[in-house]
Structures are given as C-alpha cells and as structure tokens.
N, C-alpha and C positions, 0 to 999 in steps of 0.2 A: 323789133326788139321790145321786150317788156320793160316797164319802169323798174329801176333797181335802186337799192339803198344808196349807192354812191352818188347817183344822179340827183336824187332829191335832197341828199345831205348837202352837197355843195351848192345846190340851188337855194337852199334855205340859209346856209351859214355865211355865204359871201356878204361882205359889207362894201359900201362905196359911198363917197361923199358927193351927192347930187350929180350923178353921171347923166350925160345927155345921149351918149351913143355907146352901145354894147355889142359884143359879138360872142355868140355861143358856137364853139368849134366842135363838130361831130355831134350835132343836135339829136340824131336819132329820129324819134317821132315828135320832137319839139317840146318836150316836157320842161327842160331847164329854161329854154327861151321864154316859155309862157310864165314860168315862176318868176323870172326876172321882170317881165312886163307887169306882172301883178304887184311885185314888191316895189318897183321903181316907176311910179305912174307918169313921170315926166321924161322918161327915157325911150328912145327908139332902140329896139332890139333886133339885130340881124343874126341869122344863124346860117351855118354852112354844114352840109352833109354830103359825103362822097357817094353813098349808096342811093341811086336814083329812086328806088322804091320807097326807102325810108324818107327821103327828101319830099317825095310826093305826099306821103302820109303827114309829114310835119307841116307842109303847106296847107293841107286840108284842115288839120287840127288848129293851126294858128288862125286860119281864116274863119273858123267856127267859134273862136274864143272872143271874149269881150274886149280883147286888146288887139284885135286884128289890124287896126289902123296904124299900130306902132310896131308891127312884126313883119319881117321879111326873111324868106328862106332862100338861100342860094344852093344850087346843086354843083358839087365839084370838090376838088382836093384843096385843102387849106394851103398846101405848099405852093400852089399856083394861083392863089386868090390875090387879087389886087383891089385896093381901095384908095380913092383920092383923098379921103378924109380919115384921120386916125380915130381910134376908139379909146374911150375913157376906161373901159373895163373889158377884158377878154377872159372868158371862162371856158373850161373844158373838163369833161370826164372822158379822157382819151382811152384808146385801147392800150393794154399794158402787158399782155402775156408775151413778152419778147422772147423769141426762140423757144417758146413752149410748144407742147403738142398742139398741132393745128386742128381746129374744129372742122369736121368733114363737110359741114354745110357752108357753102361759099359766103353767103351774106353774113352769117354769124362769125365766120373767120375774119372777114373784113372789119367787123365792128369791134372784135375783142382782141385782135392780135396786131402786133406792130413789129416792123423790122428794127434792127439795132439803130439805124440812122434816123428813125422816125422822130424821136424826141429832140434830137439835135436840130432837125429841120423845123420842128414845131416851135421850139424856143427861138430859133433864128427868125422865123416868120413873125412871131409875137413881137420881137424887138423892132420889127419894121412897121407893124400895124398899130402899136400902142402909142398913145399920146405921151409926151414927156412926163406928165404927172399921173399917168394912168397906172392901172394895176392889172395883173394877170393872176387868176385863181385856177389851180389845178388840184385834182384829187387822184392819188396814186398809191399803190402799195409801197411799203417802206423802202425796199431796195431801189426801185425805180425813182422814188422821190429823192433819195439821197444822191443818186447818180446825177439826176437832173439839176440839182442845186449846183453841183460842180460845173456842169456844162453851161448853165445859164450865166455864170460869171463871165464867160468868154464873150457874151453879147451884152454885157453891162446890166444884166438883170440880177437882182439880189433878193433873197428871201426876207420879207418884212414881217411875216407872221406865219408860224407853223403850228397847225392844230393836229395833235396826235390822237387819232380816233381808235378807240378800244371797243370791243364788244361789251365788256363789263369791267369792273374794277380789278377782277382777278386775272384778266387776260392781257397779254402784251398788245401793243398797238398793231392794228391790221391795215391802216391807211394813214396817209398824211395829206392834209389839205394845206397847200402852200400858197401864200400870197406873194407874188413877185412884183418888184417895182424897180425903177432906175435909181432909187435912193439907197446908198450903201450904208445901212444902219444895222445895229444888232437886232436880230429877229426876236420877236416875242413868241414864247412857246406856251401852248395851252394843251390841256387834256380834255377830251370829249368822250363820254360813255353813252352807248346806245341803250343798253339794258341795265335795269336796276336789279332784276332777278330773272329767272328763266321765264320768258314769255311776257315780261313786264318792262315796258319802256321807261327810261329815266324821264324825270320832269323836263330836263333840258331838251331831250329829243322831241317830246310832245309839244313843248312850247315853240320849238323851231319850226315844226311842220303842221301845227294845228290849223293854220289858215289854208292848207292845201289838201288835207286828208279828212274826209267826212267822218272816219272812224274816231278821229280825235276831237 
C-alpha cells in the first residue's frame, strides 16, 4: 500500500506526554510507526498488520530505519492481539469503507474495507490494551468518526480532542482525527486545513510534515 495523506497526517499530528510504549494498529508498510519512533525518541513502538506481505515489508522497512532498536512489527489481527503490558498511546489509520463497494484486489480490499462490527471490536480492544492514563488516536471520515464516538462511550473511552480536517477553508470537513481517553471531559475542537490554494499546502501542513518529507 502506498503512503497516503491520512497516514502521514495522523502520524504528524498526534501528541503525547512522554510516552514509553506505543502501538500502531494496521501499520501497512510501517510509515506511521517509523514517524512515531522519530518523533518520540524515548518510546518503544510496536506495530501490528493483518496482511502478511505488508507486515513483511514493514518489518524490513523498520529494520532498515535509524530507529530499528525501538521498533517491533507483529503479524496478525488486532482483535486477537494480546499484550502483558499496556500502551501509553495507540494510533490507527484504520480501514473505513464500511459496506462500500469492495475493491476487487484482495489485499487492497483487506486494507481499505471494514465490516460493520470492526470498529466496535477495535475500540473494545483499545480499551483493553490502553493504560489508564493513555490515549488512542484515530483518523476517520466524518460519518464513521461520529458513530465511533457513540460506540466508544460503551467502553469508557471519551473524545478528548477532535480535529476537523478540511481540504481547504472553502470545503467541509473530510476527516476527523479523534483523541480518545478514559477521562470524561469536554472535547477540544480544532480545524485543520491541508491546502491554502490549489496545489499549495498551508503553512500548518508543511510545518507538521517538514521533518518527514524531503520536498518540504
């Protein structure tokens, strides 16, 4: 799977207070996991990927990175993943085309599509793996994000911060980046714009990703 805007956006926008252990769910080829390792030099970053071929690529990429000693890739389904130690931060750019037209290529279908129960299972698993003071960050289309907020409450996870992502100031939001935690507080809402004009990125977007893109 190629690098996409959603992945690098959440990899750059997530914040955390001195985390020591992180988990990237659905890592693909490992981009988000490596971004986290670069941004948080004192953290150990684990990643899990259900597609064996992608997981193999992620393992190779992580091993070739300067952060190899702090990266570990697991192959498998997050819904069946177990860990003896909790995580300070869990992050995911999950599949989100629920009940949409399925991509005919099996691997792309696996990476981009989800069954209706997927998000319920994901948030339930997050509630089991997250440390009491930890946070979970997800990026989703608006409809799925709003539905997940309702489901998350059932597992005592509440939105702490919601970032409304727009293509530009004239467009409605196309994604939501949500930070969940066990603290039931009023969420902080923010707007984030990718483009200042056609083909021109905003200063905020460039600042967010300049440490990762050679073009910036």
